[in-house]
C-alpha positions as CSV (number, residue, x, y, z in Angstrom):
1,M,-65.0,-135.2,11.7
2,R,-62.2,-132.7,11.9
3,Y,-59.7,-132.3,9.1
4,A,-56.3,-130.8,8.9
5,E,-56.2,-127.0,8.7
6,R,-53.9,-127.2,5.6
7,M,-56.9,-128.5,3.6
8,K,-58.4,-125.1,3.8
9,R,-55.4,-123.8,1.9
10,L,-55.7,-126.2,-1.0
11,G,-57.0,-124.9,-4.3
12,T,-58.0,-126.7,-7.4
13,E,-57.7,-126.6,-11.2
14,T,-61.1,-125.2,-12.3
15,A,-60.7,-126.4,-15.9
16,F,-61.8,-129.8,-14.6
17,D,-64.8,-128.3,-12.8
18,M,-66.0,-126.6,-16.0
19,L,-65.4,-129.8,-17.9
20,A,-67.7,-131.6,-15.5
21,K,-70.4,-129.0,-16.0
22,A,-70.1,-129.3,-19.7
23,K,-70.3,-133.0,-19.6
24,A,-73.4,-132.8,-17.4
25,L,-75.1,-130.6,-20.1
26,E,-74.0,-133.1,-22.8
27,A,-75.6,-135.9,-20.8
28,K,-78.9,-134.0,-21.0
29,G,-78.5,-133.8,-24.8
30,K,-77.0,-130.3,-25.2
31,E,-74.3,-129.9,-27.8
32,V,-71.1,-128.4,-26.2
33,I,-67.9,-127.3,-27.9
34,H,-65.1,-127.9,-25.5
35,L,-62.6,-125.0,-25.4
36,E,-62.0,-125.3,-21.7
37,I,-59.6,-128.2,-21.2
38,G,-55.9,-127.8,-21.9
39,E,-54.9,-131.0,-23.7
40,P,-54.2,-131.8,-27.4
41,D,-57.1,-133.3,-29.1
42,F,-54.9,-135.7,-31.1
43,N,-54.1,-139.3,-30.4
44,T,-50.8,-140.2,-29.0
45,P,-48.5,-141.0,-31.9
46,N,-48.7,-144.7,-33.0
47,N,-45.0,-145.4,-32.5
48,I,-45.3,-144.4,-28.8
49,R,-48.4,-146.5,-28.2
50,E,-46.7,-149.5,-29.9
51,A,-43.7,-149.0,-27.6
52,A,-45.9,-149.2,-24.6
53,K,-47.6,-152.4,-25.8
54,K,-44.2,-153.9,-26.4
55,A,-43.0,-152.9,-23.0
56,L,-46.0,-154.6,-21.4
57,D,-45.4,-157.8,-23.3
58,E,-41.7,-157.7,-22.3
59,G,-42.7,-157.4,-18.6
60,W,-42.0,-153.8,-17.8
61,T,-44.7,-153.9,-15.1
62,H,-42.6,-153.9,-11.9
63,Y,-41.1,-151.3,-9.6
64,G,-38.4,-149.1,-11.1
65,P,-35.9,-146.7,-9.5
66,A,-37.6,-143.7,-7.9
67,P,-36.0,-141.1,-10.0
68,G,-36.8,-143.0,-13.2
69,L,-35.3,-145.7,-15.5
70,P,-31.6,-144.9,-16.3
71,E,-32.3,-145.2,-20.0
72,L,-35.0,-142.6,-19.9
73,R,-33.1,-140.2,-17.7
74,A,-30.2,-140.4,-20.1
75,A,-32.5,-139.8,-23.1
76,I,-34.1,-136.8,-21.3
77,A,-30.8,-135.3,-20.4
78,Q,-29.5,-135.5,-24.0
79,D,-32.7,-134.3,-25.6
80,A,-33.3,-131.4,-23.1
81,G,-29.7,-130.3,-23.4
82,K,-29.8,-130.3,-27.2
83,L,-33.0,-128.1,-27.2
84,R,-31.4,-125.6,-24.8
85,G,-27.8,-125.7,-26.1
86,L,-26.5,-127.2,-22.8
87,Q,-25.2,-130.4,-21.3
88,F,-27.3,-132.1,-18.6
89,N,-26.4,-135.3,-16.8
90,P,-28.8,-138.1,-16.1
91,E,-28.2,-137.6,-12.4
92,Q,-30.0,-134.3,-12.7
93,V,-33.2,-135.8,-14.0
94,V,-36.2,-137.0,-11.9
95,V,-39.1,-138.6,-13.6
96,T,-42.6,-138.4,-11.9
97,P,-46.2,-139.4,-12.6
98,G,-47.0,-136.1,-14.4
99,A,-45.3,-132.8,-14.2
100,K,-47.4,-131.5,-11.2
101,P,-45.4,-133.6,-8.7
102,I,-42.2,-131.9,-9.7
103,M,-43.9,-128.5,-9.0
104,S,-45.3,-129.7,-5.7
105,F,-42.1,-131.6,-4.6
106,V,-39.9,-128.6,-5.4
107,I,-42.0,-126.2,-3.3
108,M,-42.1,-128.8,-0.5
109,A,-38.3,-129.3,-0.6
110,L,-37.3,-125.6,-0.8
111,A,-39.9,-123.4,0.8
112,D,-40.4,-123.3,4.6
113,E,-43.4,-121.6,6.3
114,G,-43.2,-117.9,5.8
115,D,-40.8,-118.0,2.8
116,E,-42.0,-116.1,-0.2
117,V,-42.6,-117.7,-3.5
118,I,-43.1,-115.4,-6.6
119,Y,-45.4,-116.8,-9.2
120,P,-47.1,-115.6,-12.4
121,N,-50.6,-114.3,-12.2
122,P,-52.7,-114.9,-14.3
123,G,-51.0,-118.3,-14.2
124,F,-51.5,-122.0,-13.8
125,P,-53.6,-122.2,-10.6
126,I,-51.7,-125.1,-9.0
127,Y,-48.7,-122.8,-8.4
128,E,-50.7,-120.7,-5.9
129,S,-52.5,-123.7,-4.5
130,M,-49.3,-125.6,-3.6
131,I,-47.5,-122.5,-2.3
132,N,-50.4,-122.0,0.1
133,F,-50.7,-125.7,1.0
134,M,-47.0,-125.9,1.9
135,G,-47.3,-122.9,4.2
136,A,-45.2,-120.5,2.2
137,K,-46.4,-117.0,1.2
138,P,-47.6,-116.6,-2.5
139,V,-46.4,-113.4,-4.1
140,P,-48.1,-112.8,-7.5
141,I,-46.3,-111.1,-10.3
142,Q,-48.9,-109.6,-12.7
143,L,-48.6,-110.6,-16.4
144,K,-49.9,-107.5,-18.2
145,E,-51.7,-107.4,-21.6
146,E,-49.8,-104.2,-22.5
147,F,-46.5,-106.3,-22.2
148,D,-48.0,-109.1,-24.3
149,F,-48.6,-111.0,-21.0
150,R,-44.9,-111.0,-20.2
151,L,-43.9,-109.8,-16.7
152,D,-43.1,-106.1,-16.1
153,V,-39.4,-106.4,-15.1
154,N,-39.7,-103.2,-13.0
155,D,-42.6,-104.7,-11.0
156,F,-40.6,-108.0,-10.7
157,K,-37.6,-106.3,-9.2
158,K,-39.7,-104.7,-6.4
159,L,-41.2,-108.1,-5.4
160,V,-37.9,-109.8,-4.7
161,T,-36.9,-109.5,-1.0
162,K,-34.7,-111.3,1.5
163,K,-37.6,-113.6,2.1
164,T,-37.9,-114.7,-1.5
165,K,-37.0,-118.4,-1.6
166,L,-38.3,-119.5,-5.0
167,I,-39.4,-117.8,-8.3
168,I,-41.7,-119.6,-10.6
169,I,-41.7,-118.7,-14.3
170,N,-43.7,-120.2,-17.2
171,S,-42.9,-119.7,-20.8
172,P,-44.7,-120.3,-23.1
173,Q,-47.4,-119.5,-20.7
174,N,-50.7,-121.0,-19.6
175,P,-53.3,-119.3,-19.8
176,T,-52.2,-116.4,-22.0
177,G,-49.9,-117.9,-24.6
178,G,-47.3,-115.3,-23.7
179,V,-43.6,-115.9,-24.2
180,L,-40.8,-114.4,-22.1
181,T,-38.0,-112.8,-24.2
182,K,-34.3,-113.4,-23.8
183,D,-34.0,-110.0,-22.3
184,D,-36.8,-110.7,-19.8
185,L,-35.0,-113.9,-18.8
186,K,-31.7,-112.2,-18.4
187,V,-33.2,-109.7,-16.0
188,I,-34.6,-112.5,-13.9
189,A,-31.3,-114.4,-14.0
190,D,-29.4,-111.3,-12.9
191,I,-31.7,-110.8,-10.0
192,V,-31.6,-114.4,-8.9
193,R,-27.8,-114.5,-9.0
194,N,-27.7,-111.6,-6.5
195,N,-30.2,-113.1,-4.2
196,D,-30.3,-116.4,-2.3
197,C,-33.2,-117.9,-4.2
198,W,-34.2,-120.6,-6.7
199,V,-36.0,-120.6,-10.0
200,L,-38.6,-123.2,-11.1
201,S,-38.9,-122.7,-14.9
202,D,-42.1,-124.4,-16.2
203,E,-41.2,-125.2,-19.8
204,V,-43.9,-127.8,-20.6
205,Y,-44.9,-125.9,-23.7
206,C,-41.4,-125.4,-25.0
207,R,-42.0,-127.2,-28.2
208,T,-45.4,-125.5,-28.9
209,L,-44.2,-122.2,-30.3
210,Y,-45.2,-120.0,-33.3
211,D,-43.2,-117.3,-35.1
212,T,-40.5,-117.2,-32.4
213,K,-37.6,-119.1,-30.9
214,F,-37.7,-120.9,-27.5
215,E,-35.6,-119.3,-24.9
216,S,-34.8,-120.9,-21.5
217,I,-33.4,-119.1,-18.5
218,S,-31.0,-122.1,-18.2
219,Q,-28.8,-120.5,-20.9
220,F,-27.5,-117.8,-18.5
221,P,-24.3,-118.1,-16.4
222,G,-24.8,-118.9,-12.7
223,M,-28.2,-120.6,-13.1
224,A,-27.1,-124.2,-13.0
225,D,-26.9,-124.4,-9.2
226,R,-30.3,-122.8,-8.6
227,L,-32.6,-123.8,-11.4
228,I,-35.2,-126.5,-11.8
229,I,-36.6,-127.1,-15.3
230,L,-40.1,-128.6,-15.3
231,D,-41.1,-130.4,-18.5
232,G,-43.0,-133.5,-19.7
233,F,-44.6,-135.4,-22.5
234,S,-48.3,-134.5,-22.2
235,K,-48.4,-131.5,-24.5
236,T,-45.7,-132.3,-27.0
237,Y,-46.8,-135.9,-27.7
238,A,-50.5,-135.8,-26.7
239,M,-49.9,-138.0,-23.7
240,T,-51.9,-136.2,-21.0
241,G,-53.6,-139.4,-19.7
242,W,-50.3,-141.2,-19.5
243,R,-49.2,-139.1,-16.5
244,I,-45.5,-138.7,-16.9
245,G,-43.3,-135.6,-16.5
246,Y,-39.8,-134.7,-15.2
247,G,-37.6,-132.2,-13.6
248,I,-34.0,-131.3,-14.3
249,M,-32.1,-129.8,-11.4
250,P,-28.9,-129.9,-9.4
251,P,-28.0,-133.5,-8.3
252,T,-28.3,-132.8,-4.6
253,L,-31.9,-131.4,-5.0
254,A,-32.6,-134.3,-7.4
255,S,-31.8,-136.8,-4.6
256,Y,-34.2,-135.0,-2.2
257,I,-37.0,-134.9,-4.9
258,A,-36.4,-138.7,-5.5
259,Q,-36.7,-139.2,-1.7
260,I,-40.1,-137.4,-1.7
261,E,-41.1,-139.5,-4.7
262,I,-40.3,-142.7,-2.8
263,N,-42.5,-141.5,0.1
264,I,-45.5,-140.5,-2.1
265,N,-45.5,-142.4,-5.4
266,S,-42.7,-145.0,-5.1
267,C,-42.0,-144.6,-8.9
268,T,-43.4,-143.9,-12.3
269,A,-44.9,-146.8,-14.3
270,S,-42.0,-148.6,-16.0
271,F,-43.9,-149.4,-19.3
272,I,-44.8,-145.8,-19.7
273,Q,-41.2,-144.8,-19.2
274,R,-40.2,-147.2,-22.0
275,A,-42.8,-145.6,-24.3
276,C,-41.3,-142.2,-23.5
277,I,-37.8,-143.3,-24.6
278,E,-39.5,-144.0,-28.0
279,A,-41.2,-140.6,-27.9
280,I,-37.8,-138.9,-27.5
281,K,-35.7,-141.1,-29.8
282,G,-38.4,-142.0,-32.4
283,P,-39.8,-139.9,-35.3
284,Q,-41.0,-136.4,-34.5
285,E,-43.2,-135.8,-37.5
286,D,-46.5,-136.2,-35.6
287,A,-45.4,-133.6,-33.0
288,Y,-44.4,-131.1,-35.7
289,K,-47.8,-131.6,-37.4
290,M,-49.6,-130.9,-34.2
291,V,-47.9,-127.6,-33.8
292,A,-48.5,-126.6,-37.4
293,E,-52.2,-127.4,-36.9
294,F,-52.3,-125.5,-33.6
295,K,-50.9,-122.5,-35.5
296,K,-53.8,-122.7,-38.1
297,R,-56.3,-122.8,-35.3
298,R,-54.7,-119.9,-33.4
299,D,-55.0,-117.7,-36.5
300,V,-58.7,-118.7,-36.9
301,I,-59.7,-118.1,-33.3
302,V,-57.8,-114.8,-32.9
303,A,-59.2,-113.3,-36.1
304,G,-62.7,-114.5,-35.1
305,L,-62.6,-113.2,-31.6
306,N,-61.4,-109.8,-32.7
307,Q,-64.6,-109.5,-34.9
308,I,-66.9,-109.9,-31.9
309,K,-68.4,-106.9,-30.1
310,G,-66.6,-106.0,-26.9
311,V,-63.8,-108.6,-27.3
312,S,-60.1,-108.0,-28.1
313,C,-57.5,-110.7,-28.4
314,K,-53.7,-110.7,-28.5
315,N,-52.0,-113.1,-30.8
316,P,-50.3,-115.8,-28.6
317,L,-46.8,-116.9,-29.5
318,G,-46.9,-120.3,-27.7
319,A,-49.0,-123.0,-26.1
320,F,-52.6,-123.5,-27.4
321,Y,-54.6,-120.9,-25.5
322,V,-56.0,-117.4,-26.2
323,F,-56.8,-115.0,-23.4
324,P,-59.2,-112.4,-24.8
325,N,-60.1,-109.2,-23.0
326,V,-63.8,-109.1,-22.5
327,T,-64.2,-106.0,-20.3
328,K,-65.9,-104.0,-23.0
329,T,-68.7,-106.5,-23.2
330,G,-69.9,-105.0,-19.9
331,I,-70.4,-108.6,-18.5
332,D,-68.4,-110.0,-15.6
333,C,-66.0,-112.6,-17.0
334,R,-67.4,-115.3,-14.7
335,E,-71.0,-114.6,-15.7
336,L,-69.9,-114.5,-19.4
337,A,-68.2,-117.9,-19.1
338,D,-71.4,-119.4,-17.6
339,R,-73.6,-117.7,-20.2
340,L,-71.5,-119.0,-23.1
341,L,-71.7,-122.5,-21.7
342,N,-75.4,-122.5,-20.8
343,E,-76.8,-120.4,-23.7
344,A,-74.3,-121.0,-26.5
345,G,-72.9,-124.4,-25.6
346,V,-69.3,-123.1,-25.7
347,S,-67.2,-124.2,-22.7
348,S,-64.5,-121.8,-21.7
349,L,-62.9,-120.6,-18.5
350,S,-63.1,-117.3,-16.7
351,G,-59.8,-115.5,-16.4
352,T,-60.2,-115.4,-12.6
353,C,-59.7,-119.2,-12.7
354,F,-56.0,-118.3,-13.1
355,G,-55.8,-115.7,-10.4
356,K,-57.0,-112.2,-9.5
357,Y,-55.2,-110.6,-12.4
358,G,-57.3,-112.7,-14.8
359,E,-60.2,-110.4,-14.0
360,G,-61.8,-109.2,-17.3
361,Y,-60.6,-112.1,-19.5
362,L,-61.6,-115.5,-20.7
363,R,-59.4,-118.4,-21.6
364,F,-60.2,-120.5,-24.7
365,S,-58.1,-123.6,-25.6
366,Y,-57.9,-124.0,-29.3
367,A,-57.1,-127.7,-29.0
368,N,-60.1,-128.4,-31.1
369,S,-60.8,-128.6,-34.8
370,V,-61.0,-125.5,-37.0
371,E,-64.6,-126.6,-37.8
372,N,-65.6,-126.5,-34.1
373,I,-63.7,-123.3,-33.5
374,K,-65.6,-121.6,-36.2
375,K,-68.9,-122.9,-34.9
376,A,-68.0,-121.7,-31.4
377,L,-67.1,-118.2,-32.7
378,S,-70.5,-118.1,-34.5
379,K,-72.3,-119.0,-31.2
380,I,-70.3,-116.5,-29.2
381,E,-71.1,-113.8,-31.8
382,A,-74.8,-114.7,-31.5
383,I,-74.6,-113.8,-27.7
384,L,-72.4,-110.7,-27.9
385,G,-72.9,-109.4,-31.5
386,K,-70.5,-108.4,-34.3
387,K,-68.3,-105.3,-34.3
C-alpha cells in the first residue's frame, strides 16, 4: 500500500520509545530506574479526582462546546491573567485534549508551505516534527550551555527573515531546565514587533520554578495581537493522563483553532474540564509541595552528576529535567544512554532525542524519588567512575 508523502516528515517523541525499551527489560525481570519520562510521579490531588467523580455522577459525559466549557475558559482567563499580571478574556481561550493539539493546530493555522518557523534546539521534539509535517521550514535556534541553555539573542536576530511566520519559545524549558530572562524576552518581543510574525510561547512549566521568578513574553507591549500562550494541567497538577491543555490567543485565531478542534477532536471531555475548574479554584497546597520536592531532587541529582567522571551538569532553574554534558566521557551520548539502560538499569534519553544541538548531552527527569535518584547516581558512577 502507498501512504501519503507527509508521513515521511512526521517525527516522534522518543521518551516513549525509551520507556517501552525499559518496560521490556522490566518484563524480563531487570530492575529499571525510570528517569526518561517527563511526568510528575505524584498522584493527581484528591480534590481534583473527587471533582471528576462528581462530574461523572452529575452527567457531564456529553459533548461540550469545541473551545471548552464557558466556566473553565473563564477560570483559565482569570488564573492565567493573574499569574502574568494581565487581563485575558474567556473568548481568547481554547481548551484541547492535551497541550500538543494547540501546538499542532497553531502551526496548521499560521504556517503555509515554505514559511519559516523558528524553534528551540535542543527542544521538545514535537515542535520540529509538526513544522515538517505541515510543510513549513524548521529553523532551529541553538540553546547554548554557556548561556545557561538560553538562546543567544545575536544568533536569534540573524535567523529572523521576511519568511519567518512563527517563533516558538519555551520557558522554563524541556529538556534543559533553562529559563529565559526578562531581557531575553524583551529582545524577542522587539524583533517580533518589527516583523510580520507570531510567537507561540510554551509555558507549560510556568509554575515549576526554583530560585527565580516566572517571566512571560506576554508582558511586553504589542504582543497581544500576535501571541499564543500554550499551557495545561499535566505538569502542575500531575494530570498527564487526563489529556487536557489550552491556548490563549487573539479571539480571531481562537475561532480558527476551535474550528480545527471541531474537525479533529470535536471537544475535550466535559467531566475532565469540570475537574480542571476545581484544579484552578481549589486548594493549591499539593501543587506547591510538588515543586518543593522537585527542588530537593534537583539539588541531589545535580550534585551527584557533577561527582561522576566525565560529566558536568548545570543547575536548572525550572521544569524537572537536568541536561548534563557527557562529552568528556568519550562515549557517544546515544551509546551512553543505551549502556546506562542495559548495563546499569537507568533509563535516560540521549540529548539528540531533542535535536541536533543535543549532541553530547543526556536528559534525566528527576520526577522520581530521592532514594531512586541516589541509587541511579550510584549505578551511573559504577559505569563511568568517580572524579
